[in-house]
C-alpha positions as CSV (number, residue, x, y, z in Angstrom):
1,X,2.2,10.4,42.5
2,X,4.1,11.9,39.5
3,X,7.4,13.6,40.0
4,X,7.5,17.2,38.9
5,X,9.7,16.5,35.9
6,X,7.7,13.5,34.8
7,X,4.5,15.4,35.1
8,X,5.7,18.2,32.8
9,X,7.0,15.7,30.3
10,X,3.7,13.8,30.3
11,X,1.7,17.0,29.7
12,X,4.1,18.0,27.0
13,X,3.6,14.7,25.2
14,X,-0.2,15.0,25.6
15,X,0.0,18.5,24.0
16,X,2.2,17.2,21.1
17,X,-0.1,14.2,20.5
18,X,-3.1,16.4,20.5
19,X,-1.5,18.6,17.9
20,X,-0.5,15.6,15.7
21,X,-4.0,14.1,16.0
22,X,-5.6,17.5,15.0
23,X,-3.3,17.7,12.0
24,X,-4.1,14.1,11.1
25,X,-7.8,14.7,11.2
26,X,-7.4,17.8,9.0
27,X,-5.5,15.9,6.3
28,X,-7.9,13.0,5.7
29,X,-9.2,13.0,2.1
30,X,-12.2,10.8,1.2
31,X,-11.2,8.8,-1.9
32,X,-14.7,8.9,-3.3
33,X,-14.4,12.6,-3.9
34,X,-11.7,11.9,-6.6
35,X,-13.7,9.1,-8.2
36,X,-12.4,6.2,-6.1
37,X,-14.7,3.2,-5.8
38,X,-14.3,1.0,-2.7
39,X,-14.3,-2.7,-3.6
40,X,-17.1,-4.5,-1.8
41,X,-16.1,-6.3,1.4
42,X,-12.7,-4.7,1.4
43,X,-13.3,-2.5,4.5
44,X,-11.4,-4.9,6.7
45,X,-8.0,-4.4,5.0
46,X,-5.2,-4.2,7.5
47,X,-2.6,-2.6,5.3
48,X,0.5,-3.1,7.5
49,X,3.1,-4.0,4.8
50,X,4.6,-1.5,2.4
51,X,2.7,-3.0,-0.6
52,X,-0.6,-3.6,1.4
53,X,-1.8,-6.3,-1.0
54,X,-0.6,-8.9,-3.6
55,X,-1.9,-8.6,-7.2
56,X,-2.0,-11.5,-9.6
57,X,-0.1,-11.0,-12.9
58,X,-3.3,-11.1,-14.9
59,X,-5.0,-8.6,-12.5
60,X,-7.9,-11.0,-11.6
61,X,-7.0,-11.8,-8.0
62,X,-5.6,-9.8,-5.1
63,X,-4.7,-11.0,-1.6
64,X,-4.7,-8.9,1.5
65,X,-4.4,-9.3,5.2
66,X,-7.7,-8.6,7.0
67,X,-8.7,-7.2,10.4
68,X,-11.1,-10.1,10.9
69,X,-10.7,-11.8,14.3
70,X,-9.4,-15.3,13.8
71,X,-7.8,-15.8,17.2
72,X,-4.1,-16.5,17.1
73,X,-4.0,-17.0,13.3
74,X,-3.6,-14.0,10.9
75,X,-6.6,-13.4,8.7
76,X,-6.3,-13.1,4.9
77,X,-8.9,-12.3,2.2
78,X,-8.8,-13.4,-1.4
79,X,-10.5,-10.9,-3.7
80,X,-11.7,-11.7,-7.2
81,X,-11.7,-8.4,-9.1
82,X,-13.6,-9.7,-12.0
83,X,-16.5,-11.1,-10.0
84,X,-16.2,-8.5,-7.2
85,X,-16.3,-11.3,-4.6
86,X,-14.2,-11.5,-1.4
87,X,-13.5,-14.9,0.2
88,X,-11.9,-15.5,3.6
89,X,-8.8,-17.7,3.4
90,X,-8.9,-20.7,5.9
91,X,-5.8,-22.4,7.4
92,X,-5.0,-26.0,6.7
93,X,-3.9,-28.0,9.7
94,X,-0.2,-28.1,8.8
95,X,-0.1,-24.4,7.9
96,X,-1.9,-23.4,11.1
97,X,0.4,-25.5,13.2
98,X,3.5,-23.7,11.7
99,X,2.0,-20.3,12.5
100,X,1.3,-21.4,16.1
101,X,5.0,-22.5,16.4
102,X,6.1,-19.0,15.3
103,X,6.9,-19.9,11.7
104,X,4.2,-18.0,9.8
105,X,4.4,-16.0,6.6
106,X,7.1,-13.4,6.7
107,X,6.0,-9.7,6.5
108,X,8.9,-9.0,4.0
109,X,8.1,-12.0,1.7
110,X,7.0,-11.1,-1.8
111,X,4.1,-13.0,-3.4
112,X,5.0,-15.5,-6.1
113,X,2.1,-16.3,-8.5
114,X,1.8,-19.7,-10.2
115,X,-0.8,-21.1,-12.6
116,X,-2.8,-22.5,-9.7
117,X,-2.3,-19.8,-7.1
118,X,0.2,-17.9,-4.9
119,X,2.9,-18.7,-2.4
120,X,4.7,-16.7,0.3
121,X,7.8,-17.6,2.3
122,X,7.6,-18.4,6.0
123,X,10.3,-18.7,8.6
124,X,12.6,-21.8,8.9
125,X,12.4,-22.5,5.2
126,X,8.7,-23.1,5.0
127,X,6.5,-22.0,2.1
128,X,2.8,-21.2,2.4
129,X,0.7,-22.0,-0.7
130,X,-2.8,-21.0,-1.7
131,X,-4.9,-22.2,-4.6
132,X,-6.8,-19.1,-5.7
133,X,-9.3,-20.8,-8.0
134,X,-10.7,-22.9,-5.1
135,X,-14.2,-22.2,-3.9
136,X,-12.9,-22.6,-0.4
137,X,-9.3,-21.1,-0.4
138,X,-7.0,-22.5,2.2
139,X,-3.4,-22.0,3.2
140,X,-1.3,-25.1,2.6
141,X,2.3,-25.7,3.7
142,X,5.2,-27.0,1.6
143,X,8.0,-28.6,3.5
144,X,11.5,-27.1,3.5
145,X,13.6,-28.2,0.5
146,X,10.7,-29.1,-1.7
147,X,11.4,-28.2,-5.3
148,X,9.1,-26.1,-7.5
149,X,9.3,-24.2,-10.7
150,X,9.8,-20.5,-10.9
151,X,6.8,-18.4,-10.1
152,X,5.7,-15.1,-11.6
153,X,6.3,-11.9,-9.7
154,X,3.5,-9.7,-8.3
155,X,1.2,-8.3,-10.9
156,X,2.1,-4.6,-10.8
157,X,1.7,-3.4,-14.4
158,X,4.9,-1.4,-14.3
159,X,7.4,-2.3,-11.5
160,X,8.8,0.5,-9.3
161,X,12.0,0.3,-11.4
162,X,10.1,1.7,-14.4
163,X,9.4,4.9,-12.6
164,X,12.9,5.1,-11.0
165,X,14.4,4.8,-14.5
166,X,12.3,7.8,-15.7
167,X,11.9,10.1,-12.7
168,X,13.8,11.1,-9.7
169,X,12.9,13.1,-6.5
170,X,14.9,16.3,-5.9
171,X,14.7,17.7,-2.5
172,X,14.5,21.6,-2.3
173,X,14.5,21.6,1.5
174,X,13.4,19.4,4.4
175,X,9.8,20.6,3.7
176,X,9.8,20.6,-0.1
177,X,10.7,18.3,-3.0
178,X,10.2,18.0,-6.8
179,X,9.6,15.2,-9.2
180,X,12.0,15.6,-12.1
181,X,12.3,13.7,-15.3
182,X,15.7,12.2,-15.8
183,X,17.5,14.0,-18.6
184,X,15.4,17.1,-18.2
185,X,16.8,18.3,-14.9
186,X,17.2,21.8,-16.2
187,X,13.6,22.1,-17.3
188,X,10.5,22.6,-15.1
189,X,9.8,19.8,-12.7
190,X,6.9,17.4,-13.4
191,X,5.5,18.1,-10.0
192,X,6.3,20.2,-7.0
193,X,5.3,19.6,-3.4
194,X,5.8,21.6,-0.2
195,X,4.6,20.7,3.3
196,X,1.0,21.8,3.8
197,X,0.9,21.3,7.6
198,X,2.5,24.3,9.4
199,X,3.9,21.9,12.1
200,X,5.4,19.4,9.7
201,X,9.2,19.1,10.0
202,X,9.8,17.1,6.8
203,X,8.3,15.9,3.6
204,X,9.0,12.9,1.4
205,X,7.8,11.7,-2.0
206,X,7.7,7.9,-2.2
207,X,6.2,4.9,-4.0
208,X,6.5,6.3,-7.6
209,X,4.5,4.0,-9.9
210,X,4.4,4.6,-13.7
211,X,1.3,3.5,-15.6
212,X,1.7,0.7,-18.2
213,X,1.6,3.0,-21.2
214,X,3.7,5.7,-19.5
215,X,0.9,8.3,-19.5
216,X,0.4,8.7,-15.8
217,X,2.5,8.7,-12.6
218,X,1.1,7.7,-9.2
219,X,3.0,8.5,-6.0
220,X,2.6,9.2,-2.3
221,X,3.5,12.4,-0.5
222,X,4.3,11.9,3.2
223,X,4.8,14.6,5.8
224,X,6.0,14.0,9.3
225,X,6.0,16.0,12.5
226,X,9.1,15.0,14.5
227,X,8.7,11.3,14.9
228,X,5.1,11.2,14.0
229,X,3.9,10.4,10.4
230,X,1.0,12.5,9.2
231,X,-1.6,10.9,6.9
232,X,0.2,10.1,3.6
233,X,-1.5,11.4,0.5
234,X,-1.8,9.7,-2.9
235,X,-1.6,11.7,-6.1
236,X,-1.8,10.9,-9.8
237,X,-0.1,13.1,-12.5
238,X,-1.1,13.1,-16.1
239,X,2.3,13.2,-18.0
240,X,0.6,14.0,-21.3
241,X,-0.3,17.4,-20.0
242,X,2.8,19.2,-18.9
243,X,2.2,21.9,-16.3
244,X,-1.1,20.4,-15.1
245,X,-1.3,20.0,-11.4
246,X,-1.4,16.5,-9.9
247,X,-4.8,15.2,-8.7
248,X,-5.1,14.4,-5.0
249,X,-6.7,10.9,-4.7
250,X,-6.9,10.1,-1.0
251,X,-5.4,10.3,2.5
252,X,-4.3,8.4,4.4
253,X,-3.1,5.8,2.0
254,X,-1.5,2.6,3.3
255,X,1.6,1.6,1.2
256,X,2.0,2.0,-2.5
257,X,-0.7,2.6,-5.2
258,X,-0.7,-0.1,-7.9
259,X,-1.7,0.0,-11.6
260,X,-3.7,-2.8,-13.0
261,X,-1.7,-4.9,-15.5
262,X,-3.9,-3.8,-18.4
263,X,-3.6,-0.1,-17.4
264,X,-7.4,0.2,-16.9
265,X,-7.2,1.5,-13.3
266,X,-5.2,2.3,-10.2
267,X,-5.6,0.4,-6.8
268,X,-4.7,1.7,-3.4
269,X,-5.3,0.9,0.2
270,X,-6.9,3.7,2.2
271,X,-7.0,4.0,5.9
272,X,-9.2,6.0,8.3
273,X,-12.4,5.1,9.9
274,X,-15.0,2.5,8.9
275,X,-16.6,4.9,6.4
276,X,-13.5,5.2,4.3
277,X,-11.1,2.3,5.1
278,X,-10.7,-0.2,2.3
279,X,-9.3,-1.0,-1.1
280,X,-10.2,1.5,-3.8
281,X,-10.1,1.4,-7.6
282,X,-9.8,4.5,-9.8
283,X,-10.7,4.0,-13.5
284,X,-7.7,5.9,-15.0
285,X,-6.6,4.5,-18.3
286,X,-2.8,4.4,-18.2
């Protein structure tokens, strides 16, 4: 039997959760309505890390964690963007044993790309390696202390620093913020956003990503209701057309949108149900 105070608190939480879920359902945006194309076999993307996927410097391969059931081992998928082919990544014996011992790939580890593949850091000094050109990709394990050459960073066309060196976010209130070009703070903002949900207590503009040729800016607008995050929305802004409204691409997005290295398109992880969840590509020449 519930105590009276606990019962009221429980019902209050139920009412709050119901309101949040109703707001979340209302804010979903199908990425296909803005021209997004879901990559085949990408509907199982997990999208739990801020970057959601690793992109090769040449833009050919991307690696993401998958919702596939592999028992105790995390599931990864290697995607060939050129061939539009997804291949599940297996676990070699040594790599699998390290994961079972609690020393798997760290969630905060960046991808380092090399000529033959990609590697990520694990706990206890271990490094997990993957040969991306293999017909049967498999995680290997390099022992602690093994020496290797320097690897290339993840293949974002323009790193986050490029946008941060050009634009800044100016907050007008808890529920409103502007994107402003540095050096032009007294002029009109590049974009303005205010909370669209009446129940939202705050708004943030995050993950600013400038296209390779500097023509477009992609970013994410995130509203929150107390401690609950409402579905983040991805936008793209055409900087060559001052005063033009940003285009809403999708919601909810998982992590940051990413430009292809050659500027031929924008990639983003999109959440939601099985009809929309996946990795999407927008053909927007940067």
